[in-house]
C-alpha positions as CSV (number, residue, x, y, z in Angstrom):
1,M,57.6,47.3,82.8
2,T,57.1,44.3,80.6
3,P,59.7,44.2,77.8
4,T,58.4,44.4,74.2
5,A,59.7,42.8,71.0
6,A,61.3,46.2,70.1
7,D,63.5,46.2,73.2
8,R,65.7,43.5,71.8
9,F,67.0,45.7,69.0
10,P,70.3,47.5,69.6
11,T,69.8,51.2,69.2
12,R,73.3,52.6,69.7
13,H,74.0,53.0,66.0
14,L,70.5,53.1,64.4
15,P,67.1,54.3,65.5
16,G,64.8,51.9,67.3
17,V,62.2,49.9,65.4
18,T,58.4,50.6,65.3
19,V,55.9,48.0,66.6
20,R,53.3,47.2,64.0
21,D,51.2,44.1,63.1
22,L,52.5,41.7,60.6
23,P,50.6,42.2,57.3
24,P,48.4,39.3,56.3
25,P,50.1,37.0,53.7
26,P,48.5,36.4,50.3
27,R,46.2,33.5,49.7
28,S,48.2,32.3,46.7
29,A,52.0,31.7,46.5
30,W,51.8,33.1,42.9
31,R,51.5,36.6,44.4
32,I,55.0,36.5,45.9
33,L,56.7,34.7,43.1
34,G,59.7,36.7,41.9
35,P,62.7,37.1,44.3
36,G,63.8,33.5,43.9
37,V,63.5,33.8,40.1
38,I,65.7,36.9,40.1
39,A,68.2,35.1,42.3
40,A,68.3,32.1,39.9
41,G,68.3,34.5,36.9
42,V,71.3,36.5,38.1
43,G,73.1,33.4,39.2
44,L,72.5,31.7,35.8
45,A,75.9,32.8,34.4
46,S,79.4,31.4,34.8
47,G,78.4,28.3,36.9
48,E,75.7,27.1,34.5
49,F,77.2,28.2,31.2
50,I,80.9,27.8,31.8
51,L,82.1,26.2,35.1
52,Y,80.0,23.1,35.5
53,P,79.9,22.4,31.7
54,Y,83.7,22.7,31.6
55,I,84.0,20.3,34.5
56,A,81.7,17.8,32.7
57,S,83.8,18.1,29.6
58,Q,86.9,17.1,31.6
59,V,85.7,14.4,34.1
60,G,82.1,13.7,33.2
61,L,79.1,14.1,35.5
62,V,80.5,12.7,38.7
63,F,80.9,16.2,40.3
64,L,77.3,17.3,40.0
65,W,76.9,16.5,43.7
66,A,78.8,19.7,44.4
67,A,76.1,21.7,42.8
68,A,73.5,20.1,45.0
69,V,75.5,20.7,48.1
70,G,76.2,24.3,47.2
71,I,72.7,25.2,46.2
72,V,71.1,23.6,49.3
73,T,73.6,25.4,51.5
74,Q,72.7,28.7,49.9
75,W,69.0,28.0,50.3
76,F,69.4,27.8,54.0
77,L,71.5,30.9,53.9
78,N,69.0,32.8,51.8
79,M,66.2,31.8,54.1
80,E,68.0,33.2,57.2
81,I,68.6,36.4,55.3
82,E,64.8,36.5,54.4
83,R,63.8,35.6,58.0
84,Y,65.2,38.9,59.3
85,T,63.7,41.0,56.6
86,L,60.3,39.3,56.8
87,A,60.2,40.0,60.6
88,T,61.6,43.6,60.5
89,G,61.4,45.1,57.0
90,E,65.1,45.8,57.5
91,T,67.8,44.3,55.3
92,A,70.3,41.9,56.8
93,L,73.0,44.5,56.4
94,T,71.0,47.0,58.5
95,G,70.7,44.3,61.1
96,F,74.4,43.8,61.1
97,S,74.9,47.5,61.4
98,R,73.0,47.5,64.7
99,F,75.9,45.6,66.2
100,W,78.6,47.8,64.6
101,R,77.7,50.8,62.5
102,H,80.2,50.1,59.8
103,W,79.4,46.4,59.1
104,G,77.1,47.4,56.2
105,L,79.8,49.7,54.7
106,V,82.4,46.9,54.9
107,F,80.2,44.5,52.9
108,A,79.2,47.2,50.4
109,V,82.8,47.9,49.7
110,M,83.6,44.2,49.4
111,V,80.8,43.7,46.9
112,Y,82.0,46.6,44.9
113,F,85.5,45.2,44.7
114,A,84.2,41.8,43.8
115,N,82.1,43.1,40.9
116,L,84.4,45.9,39.7
117,W,85.5,44.0,36.6
118,P,82.5,44.0,34.1
119,G,83.1,40.3,33.3
120,W,79.5,39.4,32.5
121,A,79.0,42.3,30.1
122,S,82.2,41.4,28.3
123,S,81.3,37.7,28.2
124,S,77.9,38.6,26.7
125,A,79.6,40.8,24.2
126,T,82.0,38.0,23.3
127,M,79.1,35.7,22.5
128,V,77.5,38.5,20.4
129,T,80.7,38.4,18.3
130,Y,80.2,34.7,17.7
131,L,76.8,35.6,16.2
132,V,77.5,38.8,14.2
133,G,81.1,39.7,14.7
134,G,82.3,43.1,15.9
135,D,84.6,44.5,18.6
136,V,84.1,43.0,22.1
137,T,85.1,46.2,23.9
138,W,82.7,48.5,22.2
139,I,79.8,46.0,22.3
140,A,80.4,45.5,26.1
141,V,80.5,49.3,26.6
142,G,77.2,49.6,24.8
143,L,75.7,46.8,26.9
144,L,76.7,48.6,30.1
145,L,75.1,51.9,28.9
146,V,71.9,50.0,28.1
147,I,71.9,48.5,31.6
148,G,72.4,51.9,33.2
149,A,69.6,53.4,31.1
150,T,67.2,50.6,31.8
151,L,67.7,50.7,35.6
152,T,67.4,54.5,35.5
153,L,64.2,54.8,33.4
154,A,62.2,52.0,35.0
155,P,59.5,53.5,37.2
156,V,59.9,50.8,39.8
157,V,63.4,49.2,39.6
158,Y,62.5,45.8,41.1
159,R,59.6,45.3,38.7
160,A,61.8,45.9,35.7
161,L,64.5,43.6,37.0
162,E,61.9,40.9,37.7
163,R,60.6,41.0,34.2
164,V,64.1,40.8,32.6
165,E,65.0,37.8,34.8
166,F,61.7,36.1,34.2
167,V,62.3,36.4,30.4
168,K,65.9,35.1,30.8
169,V,64.9,32.1,32.9
170,G,62.1,31.3,30.5
171,L,64.5,31.4,27.5
172,V,67.1,29.2,29.3
173,V,64.5,26.7,30.4
174,L,63.1,26.6,26.8
175,F,66.6,26.1,25.4
176,V,67.4,23.2,27.8
177,L,64.1,21.5,26.9
178,V,65.0,21.7,23.2
179,A,68.5,20.4,24.0
180,V,66.9,17.4,25.8
181,V,65.2,16.5,22.5
182,F,67.9,17.3,19.9
183,A,71.3,17.3,21.6
184,I,71.7,15.3,24.7
185,S,72.6,11.8,23.7
186,V,71.3,8.5,25.0
187,D,74.8,7.6,26.3
188,T,74.7,10.8,28.4
189,W,71.4,9.9,30.0
190,G,73.0,6.5,30.8
191,E,75.9,8.2,32.4
192,L,73.8,10.4,34.7
193,P,73.1,7.8,37.4
194,R,76.9,7.7,38.1
195,A,76.5,11.3,39.5
196,V,74.6,9.6,42.3
197,T,76.1,6.1,42.6
198,A,79.7,7.1,42.0
199,P,80.3,10.7,43.0
200,D,83.9,11.9,42.8
201,F,86.2,14.6,44.0
202,P,88.5,14.7,40.9
203,A,91.9,16.0,42.0
204,E,93.0,16.6,38.4
205,L,90.7,19.7,38.2
206,G,92.6,21.5,41.0
207,F,91.4,22.2,44.5
208,A,90.5,25.9,43.8
209,L,88.3,25.1,40.8
210,M,86.4,22.4,42.7
211,L,85.8,24.5,45.7
212,S,84.7,27.4,43.5
213,A,82.1,25.1,41.9
214,L,81.0,23.8,45.3
215,V,80.6,27.3,46.9
216,F,79.3,29.4,44.0
217,A,76.6,27.1,42.5
218,G,73.5,29.2,42.1
219,A,74.5,32.6,43.5
220,G,77.4,33.3,45.9
221,G,79.2,36.3,47.3
222,G,77.1,39.4,47.8
223,Q,74.1,38.2,45.8
224,N,72.7,36.2,48.7
225,L,72.6,39.3,50.8
226,V,70.4,41.2,48.4
227,Q,67.6,38.7,48.9
228,S,66.6,41.1,51.7
229,N,66.2,44.0,49.3
230,W,64.4,42.0,46.7
231,I,61.8,40.5,49.0
232,R,61.3,43.9,50.7
233,D,60.5,45.5,47.3
234,K,58.2,42.6,46.6
235,G,56.3,43.4,49.8
236,Y,57.1,40.3,51.9
237,G,56.1,40.5,55.5
238,M,57.1,43.7,57.3
239,G,58.8,44.8,54.1
240,A,55.3,45.9,52.9
241,Y,55.8,49.0,55.1
242,V,59.0,50.1,53.4
243,P,59.0,52.2,50.2
244,R,60.5,50.7,47.0
245,L,63.3,52.1,44.8
246,V,61.8,54.1,42.0
247,S,63.4,56.0,39.1
248,P,64.3,59.7,39.7
249,V,63.1,60.4,36.2
250,T,59.9,58.3,35.7
251,G,58.9,57.2,39.2
252,R,57.1,58.8,42.2
253,E,59.1,58.4,45.4
254,E,57.3,57.5,48.6
255,A,58.0,59.0,52.0
256,A,60.4,56.8,54.0
257,P,59.3,55.7,57.5
258,A,60.7,57.6,60.5
259,G,62.5,54.6,62.0
260,A,64.9,52.1,60.5
261,G,62.5,49.1,60.7
262,F,59.6,47.4,62.3
263,V,58.8,44.5,64.6
264,F,55.6,42.7,65.5
265,E,54.5,41.5,68.9
266,P,54.3,37.7,69.0
267,T,50.5,37.6,69.5
268,E,48.5,34.5,68.3
269,E,47.3,36.4,65.2
270,N,50.7,37.7,64.2
271,L,52.4,34.3,64.8
272,G,49.7,32.6,62.6
273,R,50.5,35.1,59.9
274,W,54.2,34.6,60.4
275,R,53.9,30.8,59.9
276,R,52.1,31.3,56.6
277,W,54.6,33.9,55.4
278,W,57.5,31.7,56.3
279,R,56.0,28.7,54.6
280,L,55.3,30.7,51.4
281,A,58.8,32.2,51.4
282,N,60.5,28.8,51.7
283,Q,58.3,27.3,49.0
284,E,59.1,30.2,46.6
285,Q,62.8,29.8,47.1
286,L,62.6,26.0,46.7
287,V,60.6,26.0,43.4
288,T,62.5,28.9,41.9
289,F,66.1,29.4,43.1
290,V,66.9,25.8,44.1
291,L,65.0,23.9,41.4
292,I,65.9,26.2,38.5
293,S,69.6,26.4,39.5
294,F,70.0,22.7,39.9
295,V,68.1,21.6,36.8
296,T,69.9,24.1,34.5
297,I,73.4,23.1,35.9
298,T,72.6,19.5,35.4
299,L,71.2,19.8,31.9
300,M,73.8,22.2,30.7
301,S,76.5,19.9,32.0
302,M,74.9,17.0,30.2
303,L,74.8,19.0,27.0
304,A,78.6,19.7,27.4
305,Y,79.3,16.1,28.1
306,S,77.3,15.1,25.0
307,T,79.2,17.5,22.7
308,V,82.8,18.2,24.0
309,Y,83.7,15.5,26.5
310,G,87.3,14.6,25.9
311,V,88.1,17.4,23.5
312,P,91.6,18.6,24.4
313,G,92.6,22.1,25.1
314,L,89.3,23.5,26.3
315,A,89.6,26.8,28.2
316,N,87.7,27.4,31.5
317,S,86.4,30.8,30.1
318,V,83.8,32.2,27.8
319,S,85.9,30.9,24.8
320,F,84.8,27.4,25.9
321,L,81.3,28.3,24.6
322,E,82.6,29.0,21.1
323,V,83.9,25.5,20.9
324,E,80.7,24.0,22.3
325,G,78.5,26.1,19.9
326,N,80.5,25.0,16.8
327,R,80.2,21.4,18.0
328,L,76.4,21.8,18.4
329,K,76.3,23.1,14.8
330,E,78.0,19.9,13.6
331,L,75.9,17.5,15.6
332,V,72.5,19.0,15.5
333,G,72.5,21.8,12.9
334,P,73.6,25.4,12.4
335,W,70.4,26.7,13.9
336,F,71.1,25.0,17.2
337,G,74.6,26.4,17.7
338,T,73.3,29.9,16.8
339,L,70.5,29.4,19.3
340,F,73.0,28.4,22.0
341,W,75.1,31.5,21.5
342,L,72.0,33.7,21.4
343,I,70.6,32.4,24.6
344,G,74.0,32.6,26.2
345,A,74.5,36.3,25.2
346,L,71.0,37.2,26.5
347,S,71.6,35.2,29.7
348,L,75.0,36.8,30.5
349,F,73.5,40.3,29.7
350,A,70.7,39.8,32.2
351,A,73.2,38.5,34.8
352,A,75.2,41.7,34.2
353,M,72.1,43.8,34.8
354,G,71.3,41.9,38.0
355,I,74.9,42.4,39.3
356,V,74.9,46.1,38.6
357,D,71.5,46.3,40.4
358,Y,72.4,44.3,43.5
359,T,75.8,45.9,43.9
360,S,74.3,49.4,43.8
361,R,71.2,48.4,45.8
362,L,73.2,47.0,48.7
363,A,75.4,50.1,48.9
364,A,72.5,52.5,48.6
365,D,70.7,50.8,51.5
366,V,73.8,51.0,53.7
367,L,74.5,54.7,52.9
368,K,70.9,55.7,53.4
369,T,70.4,53.8,56.7
370,S,73.7,54.5,58.4
371,Y,75.2,57.7,57.0
372,L,72.8,59.8,54.7
373,R,69.5,59.5,56.4
374,R,68.1,62.6,54.9
375,A,69.1,61.7,51.4
376,S,66.9,59.9,48.8
377,E,67.8,56.2,48.6
378,S,66.6,56.2,45.0
379,R,69.0,59.0,44.0
380,I,71.9,57.3,45.9
381,Y,71.1,54.1,44.1
382,F,71.2,55.6,40.6
383,A,74.4,57.5,41.3
384,L,76.0,54.2,42.3
385,V,74.5,52.5,39.2
386,W,76.1,55.0,36.9
387,G,79.3,55.0,38.9
388,L,79.6,51.2,38.4
389,V,78.7,51.5,34.7
390,G,81.3,54.3,34.3
391,L,84.0,52.3,36.1
392,G,83.2,49.3,33.9
393,C,83.4,51.3,30.7
394,A,86.7,52.9,31.8
395,I,88.2,49.5,32.6
396,L,87.2,48.2,29.2
397,L,88.3,51.2,27.2
398,A,91.7,51.1,29.1
399,G,92.2,47.7,27.5
400,L,92.5,45.8,30.7
401,S,91.8,42.2,30.0
402,Q,90.7,40.6,33.3
403,P,93.8,41.9,35.1
404,L,95.1,39.4,37.8
405,P,94.6,41.8,40.8
406,L,90.9,42.2,40.0
407,L,90.4,38.4,39.6
408,V,92.3,37.7,42.8
409,I,90.2,40.3,44.7
410,S,87.0,38.9,43.3
411,A,87.9,35.3,44.2
412,C,89.1,36.1,47.8
413,V,86.4,38.6,48.6
414,G,83.5,36.3,47.6
415,G,84.4,33.5,50.0
416,L,85.5,35.7,52.8
417,M,82.3,37.7,52.6
418,M,80.1,34.6,52.9
419,F,82.2,33.3,55.8
420,V,81.7,36.5,57.8
421,Y,78.0,37.1,57.1
422,S,77.1,33.5,57.9
423,I,78.5,34.1,61.4
424,L,76.6,37.4,61.7
425,L,73.4,35.9,60.5
426,L,73.6,33.2,63.2
427,V,74.1,35.9,65.9
428,L,71.5,38.3,64.5
429,N,68.6,35.9,64.2
430,R,69.3,34.1,67.5
431,R,69.8,37.2,69.5
432,V,67.5,39.9,68.1
433,L,64.3,38.3,66.9
434,P,61.5,37.2,69.2
435,E,62.0,33.6,70.5
436,Q,59.0,32.2,68.7
437,I,60.4,33.0,65.2
438,R,64.1,32.2,65.7
439,P,65.8,29.5,63.6
440,R,65.3,26.0,64.8
441,H,68.2,23.7,65.6
442,Y,68.6,22.1,62.2
443,R,68.8,25.6,60.6
444,V,71.4,26.6,63.1
445,A,73.3,23.5,62.2
446,A,73.0,24.5,58.5
447,L,74.5,28.0,59.3
448,I,77.4,26.4,61.2
449,W,78.0,24.2,58.2
450,A,78.0,27.4,56.0
451,V,80.5,29.0,58.3
452,L,82.9,26.0,58.1
453,L,82.5,25.7,54.3
454,F,83.0,29.3,53.4
455,G,85.8,29.7,56.0
456,V,87.8,26.8,54.5
457,F,87.1,28.1,51.0
458,S,88.2,31.7,51.8
459,A,91.3,30.5,53.6
460,L,92.4,28.2,50.8
461,T,91.7,30.8,48.1
462,I,93.6,33.6,49.9
463,W,96.5,31.2,50.4
464,Q,96.6,30.0,46.8
465,Q,95.7,33.2,45.0
466,G,97.7,35.4,47.3
467,G,100.9,33.6,46.1
468,E,100.0,34.1,42.5
469,L,99.3,37.8,43.1
470,L,102.6,38.2,44.9
471,E,104.4,36.6,42.0
472,W,102.6,38.9,39.5
473,L,103.5,42.0,41.5
474,T,107.2,41.1,41.8
475,R,107.7,40.5,38.0
């Protein structure tokens, strides 16, 4: 008997896949615009508002090369995650679970640990206090409850998240355009070419800080993995056959397919459709995730260089933004500093919503696919959303102010996770997918680079941060 495309899929831990034709791609790329915007929107947080501007305030613009390297590396990684979902309708985590049943659960737990501390909600709340005053803890608790209610009541969760992140990205882009006109000095524009002609690896920043900037520009950690879920809900490729997450209160749940995923036979028609899907998906990521992330990092770094370069005692935390906002009030006018804080508060709130969504979305997919096949994925998802919201509120109300163990776990888990799933992606897409749609040699080389980069990062972070954690525990 002639082997089919479905025969390549391991079936020891999960049901086999169903053979169906690849759905035809849309005529216009505008129809699939969204997942890359969400990725950029969720990622527009610490890197763009705090980390890279802080580095620019200390050493100038000579480290912007790290943003370019990190974002391009993540683009290749995102596209290999998307490749598997485009071809099968399964998430990358489901693909990993075909090799070992518990791979998905391992990553879901790691993502939960990495995002346990509600840092983006508290950072957003802190910026709200710069605008109107108030108590950071209670404002952050209120923001978490709003996030839980929004994700619960939206009839289609992806659509609500997409709208929030589109608005956020639009506001951030509008702000940086205003900053170009009113706040970024001529001297700063003159300094920008040095980022290309004289790139630097400034040792005075500390190795851990530089590697964090290099690795986590754009997204990082578990956020890259959720590209599978977002493109599936958008209807990319074979994902069109999979039902979307809907609200248990306001939405109508669709019947789930009998199998775990799908695969198409590599006929001439299907391969023609595949090439068109693959080209559109790459373009969407390039003009949204890559372009938006790099432009915002660059312009926000230039804004910080124009305003607070050389100011002593700046903190690499959200309090850095208070100093920058006050400086903008002095240089441009009170209205611009207020606008800076307002955009920052909205941006960090939208990032918090995206983090709660993708953390719960990844875990719900894993639990539904590998352990609770008869349960409703939407109901699992919303239980996880409110579990994360509840844990965040409890941490805030307990008065824990970024406790060291949570920060160490988050730092170590992010790099280690990316190191492991870069290896698994390489194996998955080279072994399981039909030969005609496997990654080409230069994309394999990019995945090997990602393995090396994240492996070095995670090893150095565990070595450095583990010592600090041990010191903290023995006090």
